[in-house]
C-alpha positions in Angstrom: -123.6 41.4 33.7 -125.7 38.3 33.3 -126.6 37.9 37.3 -127.6 41.6 36.7 -129.5 40.2 34.4 -130.8 36.6 36.2 -132.2 39.6 39.4 -134.6 41.8 37.3 -135.9 40.0 35.0 -139.2 40.0 36.5 -138.4 43.7 36.8 -138.3 43.9 33.5 -141.8 42.7 32.2 -142.4 46.2 34.0 -139.6 47.6 31.6 -141.2 46.1 28.9 -145.0 47.6 29.3 -143.5 51.1 30.2 -141.5 51.4 27.0 -143.3 49.2 24.6 -143.7 50.0 21.5 -146.9 50.1 19.1 -147.5 51.4 15.5 -145.3 52.3 13.2 -141.4 52.3 14.1 -142.8 51.2 18.0 -141.7 53.6 19.5 -145.4 54.7 21.5 -145.3 53.6 25.1 -148.7 52.7 26.1 -148.0 52.1 29.5 -150.3 54.2 32.0 -148.1 54.4 34.5 -146.5 56.6 31.8 -142.7 56.2 31.1 -141.6 59.9 33.0 -143.1 59.4 35.7 -141.3 56.2 36.6 -138.0 57.8 35.9 -137.4 59.0 39.4 -134.0 57.7 40.3 -130.9 56.8 39.5 -131.8 53.0 40.3 -134.6 53.4 38.0 -132.6 54.6 35.1 -130.4 51.4 35.1 -133.6 49.3 35.4 -134.4 50.6 32.1 -130.6 51.1 31.0 -130.5 47.2 31.6 -133.5 46.7 29.8 -131.9 48.3 26.6 -129.2 45.2 27.1 -132.2 42.8 27.6 -134.1 43.8 24.0 -130.4 42.9 22.0 -132.0 39.3 22.7 -135.0 40.1 20.2 -132.8 41.9 17.9 -130.2 38.8 17.8 -133.3 36.7 17.5 -133.4 36.8 14.1 -129.9 38.8 12.8 -128.4 35.7 11.5 -131.6 35.9 9.6 -130.7 38.9 8.0 -127.2 38.7 7.3 -125.4 35.0 7.4 -128.5 33.2 5.9 -127.3 35.9 3.8 -124.0 35.4 3.1 -122.0 32.2 1.2 -121.5 30.9 4.4 -124.7 29.5 5.7 -128.4 28.2 3.4 -131.5 26.7 4.7 -130.8 23.1 4.5 -131.9 21.3 1.3 -134.6 19.5 3.8 -137.1 22.2 4.1 -139.6 21.0 1.2 -141.3 23.7 -1.3 -143.8 24.7 1.4 -142.4 24.6 4.9 -139.7 28.0 6.4 -140.8 30.1 2.9 -139.3 33.5 4.3 -136.3 32.3 5.0 -135.6 30.5 2.4 -136.6 34.1 0.4 -133.7 36.0 2.3 -131.3 32.7 2.2 -131.7 33.3 -2.2 -133.3 36.9 -2.5 -136.0 36.7 -3.3 -137.7 38.6 -0.3 -140.7 41.1 -0.4 -141.4 43.3 2.0 -143.7 41.4 3.7 -141.1 39.2 4.8 -141.8 38.3 8.3 -137.8 38.0 9.5 -136.8 41.8 7.6 -139.5 43.0 9.4 -139.4 41.7 12.5 -135.1 42.1 13.1 -136.0 46.3 11.7 -138.8 46.7 14.5 -137.0 44.6 17.1 -133.8 47.2 16.0 -136.0 50.2 17.5 -137.0 48.4 20.2 -133.7 49.0 21.2 -133.5 52.4 19.7 -136.6 53.7 21.5 -135.3 52.2 24.9 -131.9 53.5 25.4 -133.8 57.2 23.2 -135.2 56.5 27.2 -132.9 56.3 29.0 -130.8 59.4 27.7 -133.7 61.6 28.3 -134.4 60.7 31.7 -130.3 61.5 32.5 -131.0 64.3 34.9 -132.2 61.9 37.6 -128.8 60.8 37.8 -127.1 62.6 40.7 -123.7 61.4 39.9 -121.7 63.1 36.8 -119.3 60.2 36.4 -122.5 58.1 36.2 -124.8 59.5 33.8 -122.1 59.4 31.1 -121.6 56.2 31.7 -124.9 55.8 31.2 -125.4 57.7 28.4 -122.2 56.0 26.3 -123.8 52.6 27.0 -127.2 54.0 26.0 -125.7 56.2 23.5 -123.6 53.2 22.2 -126.1 50.8 21.7 -128.4 53.2 19.9 -125.8 53.2 16.9 -125.4 49.5 17.2 -128.9 49.5 16.2 -128.8 52.0 13.6 -125.7 51.1 12.3 -127.2 47.5 11.1 -129.9 49.0 10.5 -128.0 51.1 7.9 -126.6 48.2 6.7 -129.3 45.9 5.6 -131.9 48.4 4.4 -130.3 52.3 3.3 -131.7 55.2 4.5 -133.2 54.6 7.5 -136.1 56.9 9.8 -132.9 58.1 12.1 -134.3 58.3 16.0 -133.2 60.1 18.8 -136.3 61.5 20.8 -139.2 59.2 22.0 -141.8 59.9 19.6 -145.6 59.8 19.6 -147.4 57.3 17.4 -149.1 60.2 15.6 -145.5 61.4 14.7 -144.3 58.3 13.4 -146.5 57.5 11.2 -145.2 61.7 9.5 -141.8 59.9 9.2 -139.9 59.8 6.4 -136.7 58.2 5.4 -133.3 59.6 5.9 -129.7 59.4 3.9 -127.1 56.9 5.6 -125.2 60.1 5.2 -127.8 61.5 8.3 -127.4 58.2 9.9 -123.8 57.9 10.0 -123.4 61.4 11.3 -126.4 60.2 14.6 -124.2 56.6 14.8 -120.1 58.0 14.8 -121.7 61.2 16.8 -123.2 58.1 19.5 -119.8 55.9 19.8 -117.9 58.5 19.8 -119.4 60.1 23.2 -119.0 55.6 24.1 -115.2 55.7 23.3 -114.3 58.9 25.1 -116.2 57.9 28.6 -117.5 54.9 29.0 -114.5 52.9 30.9 -112.0 50.8 30.3 -113.8 47.7 32.5 -115.7 46.5 34.9 -115.7 44.0 37.6 -118.0 41.9 38.8 -121.7 41.8 38.2 -121.4 44.5 35.8 -118.4 42.9 33.5 -120.4 42.6 30.4 -121.3 46.5 29.8 -120.2 48.3 26.7 -116.7 49.8 26.8 -115.1 52.4 25.6 -112.7 49.6 23.9 -116.1 47.7 22.3 -116.9 51.7 21.4 -114.0 52.0 19.9 -114.1 49.3 17.9 -117.0 49.3 16.5 -116.9 53.7 15.8 -113.8 52.1 13.6 -115.5 49.6 11.6 -118.2 52.4 11.0 -115.6 54.7 9.8 -114.0 52.3 7.7 -118.0 51.3 6.3 -118.6 55.1 5.7 -115.4 54.6 3.2 -114.5 58.2 2.9 -110.8 59.0 2.9 -110.7 60.8 6.3 -112.8 58.6 8.1 -110.9 55.2 6.6 -107.7 57.7 7.9 -109.3 58.2 11.7 -110.2 54.5 11.8 -107.1 53.7 11.6 -105.8 56.1 14.4 -108.8 54.6 16.7 -108.8 50.8 15.8 -104.5 51.1 16.5 -106.1 52.3 19.8 -107.9 49.6 20.3 -105.6 47.0 19.8 -102.4 48.8 21.5 -104.0 50.3 24.5 -107.3 48.5 25.3 -105.6 44.9 27.1 -107.1 43.4 25.0 -105.5 40.2 23.4 -106.0 36.9 21.4 -105.8 33.9 23.7 -103.7 30.6 23.3 -106.8 28.7 22.0 -109.0 29.7 19.2 -111.4 27.4 21.2 -111.7 29.0 24.1 -113.0 32.2 22.8 -116.3 30.8 22.8 -116.7 28.2 26.0 -119.1 29.2 28.3 -117.2 28.8 30.7 -115.1 31.2 29.7 -117.4 33.7 28.6 -116.9 37.3 28.8 -112.7 36.8 28.2 -109.8 38.7 27.5 -110.0 38.8 24.2 -114.1 39.7 23.8 -114.9 43.1 23.5 -118.8 42.9 23.7 -121.4 40.5 23.6 -125.4 39.3 23.7 -125.3 37.7 27.1 -127.6 34.5 27.3 -128.0 32.3 30.8 -130.3 29.0 30.4 -132.0 27.9 33.4 -135.3 29.2 32.2 -134.9 32.6 34.1 -136.0 33.8 30.5 -132.3 34.5 28.9 -131.1 31.5 27.2 -129.9 31.3 23.8 -132.2 30.1 20.7 -129.5 29.3 18.5 -127.8 25.8 19.4 -131.2 25.0 18.8 -131.9 26.6 16.1 -128.5 25.6 14.2 -128.4 21.8 15.2 -129.4 18.7 12.8 -133.3 18.7 12.3 -133.7 14.6 12.9 -131.0 14.5 15.5 -133.6 14.2 18.5 -131.3 14.5 21.6 -128.7 13.1 20.0 -126.7 16.7 19.4 -128.3 19.0 22.3 -131.2 18.6 24.5 -134.5 19.3 22.2 -132.9 18.4 19.1 -132.4 21.3 15.9 -134.3 23.0 13.3 -131.4 23.0 10.6 -132.2 26.4 9.4 -128.6 27.0 9.2 -126.0 25.2 7.6 -122.5 26.0 6.7 -122.4 25.9 2.7 -119.9 23.7 1.1 -118.1 25.9 0.6 -117.6 26.5 3.5 -115.3 23.2 4.6 -113.6 23.8 0.9 -111.9 27.6 3.5 -110.0 25.3 6.1 -106.6 23.5 6.1 -106.8 20.4 7.0 -105.1 21.6 10.8 -106.8 24.7 11.1 -108.7 23.7 14.4 -111.7 26.8 13.5 -112.9 24.3 11.7 -114.4 21.6 13.7 -115.4 24.6 16.6 -117.1 26.7 14.1 -119.2 23.0 12.4 -119.4 19.7 12.0 -119.4 17.1 9.7 -121.5 14.4 11.3 -123.3 13.0 13.7 -123.7 9.8 15.8 -127.8 9.3 16.7 -129.5 8.2 19.8 -128.3 4.7 17.8 -125.6 4.7 17.1 -125.5 5.8 13.5 -123.0 8.1 11.6 -124.7 10.8 10.3 -122.6 13.0 7.3 -124.5 16.4 7.7 -122.4 19.8 8.4 -124.1 21.7 11.4 -123.0 24.4 13.5 -122.0 24.0 16.7 -120.5 26.8 17.6 -123.4 27.9 20.3 -123.4 24.1 21.6 -123.6 24.1 25.7 -125.3 21.6 27.8 -128.5 22.4 28.8 -131.4 20.4 30.0 -134.6 23.0 28.0 -135.4 23.4 24.8 -133.9 27.1 23.0 -132.1 27.4 27.2 -128.3 27.3 26.3 -126.2 29.1 27.7 -123.5 30.4 25.3 -123.2 34.4 25.4 -123.3 35.8 21.3 -120.1 37.9 20.7 -120.7 40.5 19.2 -116.6 41.7 18.9 -113.2 41.0 19.9 -109.4 41.8 19.9 -109.4 39.5 16.5 -111.8 41.4 14.7 -109.9 44.7 15.8 -106.2 43.5 14.6 -108.0 42.9 11.4 -110.2 45.6 10.9 -107.1 47.4 11.4 -104.8 45.8 8.9 -107.6 46.8 6.2 -107.7 50.6 7.6 -103.6 50.2 7.5 -104.1 48.7 3.5 -107.3 51.2 2.1 -104.9 54.3 3.7 -100.7 53.1 3.2 -101.3 49.7 1.0 -100.1 46.3 2.2 -97.2 47.5 5.1 -95.4 44.7 6.9 -97.7 46.4 10.1 -100.8 45.1 8.5 -99.5 42.0 7.0 -98.5 41.2 11.0 -101.7 41.5 12.3 -102.8 39.5 9.7 -100.0 36.9 10.8 -101.3 37.0 14.5 -104.6 35.7 13.7 -103.3 33.3 11.3 -100.5 31.9 14.1 -102.9 31.6 16.9 -105.2 29.0 14.5 -101.7 27.6 14.1 -101.3 28.8 9.8 -98.6 29.7 8.7 -97.7 33.4 7.7 -98.6 34.9 4.1 -95.7 36.2 2.8 -95.0 39.2 1.6 -94.4 38.5 -1.5 -97.9 37.3 -1.9 -99.8 39.9 -1.0 -97.5 42.9 -2.5 -100.5 44.8 -4.2 -103.6 46.6 -2.2 -106.1 43.9 -3.8 -104.8 40.5 -3.2 -103.7 41.9 0.6 -107.8 42.8 0.3 -109.0 39.5 -0.5 -106.4 37.0 2.3 -108.2 39.6 4.6 -111.6 38.6 3.4 -110.8 35.0 3.1 -109.0 35.0 6.7 -112.1 37.1 7.9 -113.8 34.4 6.8 -112.0 31.6 8.6 -111.8 34.2 12.2 -115.9 35.1 12.4 -117.6 32.3 10.6 -121.3 32.1 12.0 -121.0 35.6 14.1 -123.3 37.6 11.3 -119.8 39.4 10.4 -119.3 37.8 6.4 -122.4 39.9 5.3 -121.3 43.1 6.1 -117.5 42.8 5.1 -118.8 41.7 1.5 -120.9 44.8 1.8 -118.6 47.2 3.4 -116.1 46.0 0.9 -118.5 46.1 -2.4 -117.9 42.8 -2.7 -121.4 41.7 -2.1 -122.7 41.1 -5.3 -120.0 39.4 -7.1 -119.2 36.8 -4.6 -122.5 35.8 -4.3 -123.1 35.3 -7.4 -120.2 33.1 -7.6 -121.4 31.4 -4.8 -124.3 30.5 -6.4 -122.7 29.0 -9.6 -120.9 27.4 -7.9 -121.9 25.6 -4.9 -125.9 25.7 -6.3 -125.4 26.1 -10.4 -128.3 28.5 -10.7 -131.1 25.9 -11.7 -130.9 22.6 -9.8 -133.4 19.8 -11.4 -133.3 18.0 -7.5 -134.1 21.2 -5.8 -136.5 23.5 -8.4 -137.3 25.7 -5.4 -133.8 26.6 -3.8 -132.9 27.4 -8.1 -131.4 31.6 -7.9 -131.2 34.0 -10.7 -127.6 36.1 -10.6 -128.2 38.6 -8.3 -127.9 42.4 -8.9 -127.1 45.8 -7.0 -130.7 46.3 -5.3 -130.5 43.3 -3.5 -127.6 43.8 -1.2 -130.1 46.7 0.0 -133.4 44.4 2.5 -136.7 46.0 1.9 -138.9 48.9 3.9 -141.1 46.7 5.7 -144.7 47.1 3.7 -146.3 47.7 7.1 -144.5 51.0 6.4 -145.8 52.6 4.0 -148.9 51.4 4.7 -149.3 53.1 7.5 -147.0 56.5 5.9 -147.2 55.8 2.2 -145.1 58.5 1.0 -142.9 56.3 2.7 -140.1 55.7 0.1 -139.4 52.0 -0.5 -136.3 50.8 -1.9 -135.4 49.9 -5.2 -136.0 47.1 -6.9 -139.1 46.0 -4.4 
């Protein structure tokens, strides 16, 4: 897949022109060529599909800001002044507003992916091979569902767009319910689960598989949270765990090695490639220390996403995941030791700023194990099977088993899973969605602010945070949407 992306990087300029977005939710094609006249054969539809994959780069660029930075895993660096990087601080401290640039840019990027997926779905008739058409449909529907799933978890009721619309239609859209969104999300993911290949080979490695769709379907069903959906989630996740061929790698560090990408543990990821081909990852620079120059990564860092003090406390001293996920010190170019935390999970070798080779993993086998354990607990309580899946993940990290006696109630096991997911998926943009899914976001964040920052810090008064309320678990609808269509309802509290 990386080779394919590199080969068509220049051609994507045409695709981006054809399906560029403007106005409202950015769904109107603006090329004089016209999207309908472009798609005339299988190769052109596939090129558009690869363009939809590449659009994930724009969405991923800001996803950590609206998820991880809003969790108890990370914070904006205290080195930032009162007037610097205010949009980051607003999200970090739950004082965002409808004009925040990141709530807006993530929204727009997500609808760009949805729009590009819709273009593919509307032009499948030119694909001669029915199996290839079904595969393309499964991939496009996964990409649409993935974007809509994240939008729904972040903003609540959103625009559910399943076909290309023009600007006048976009200006008259109304928000639909979360239930309406889940109807599309689940149908799209089920289609992918039923029709996508088990695996790929060669340049196609990295495209969405049946198992990536199945894992996301199981997670969506768990998040929907009805008794029926949770029962269905357990069935699907059991299939993913037992039939996918996925496994836990022996060493946690190997999962994230840029020379070992799309390994047996990874189901799906946003792919990056260094080498000034327009596909490099920016996260090593965004997350590294500000004063590090070239001592940590080429070009230094921005220190926008810093591990909280609490992150150091959640790992046992012999847990290798801690030092894979973040470092606690670095040595500058003069040989001086600087003791400060920074995310190192996405660091690699590269020679140009924001051009790292590291993929961003979206889903992997460890996630399937812990989600299955969660589904079993929701349906039957902490059974030995569920506890075994938790221990599989712990054992890979050299940690002892969680004893049955210590998690013999539903809630005790739920908390044990929550803590293990935090260790296992640190800085992978899971933590906020986990807290929302389990209904624990308000309680956990208020405890985080109380203990880590004590609400009123005289040394950094502009970082002070008051206890959050339930409405703040949702982001505000971007103001530009309401300006275009004043009948669009804003989320309560904003």
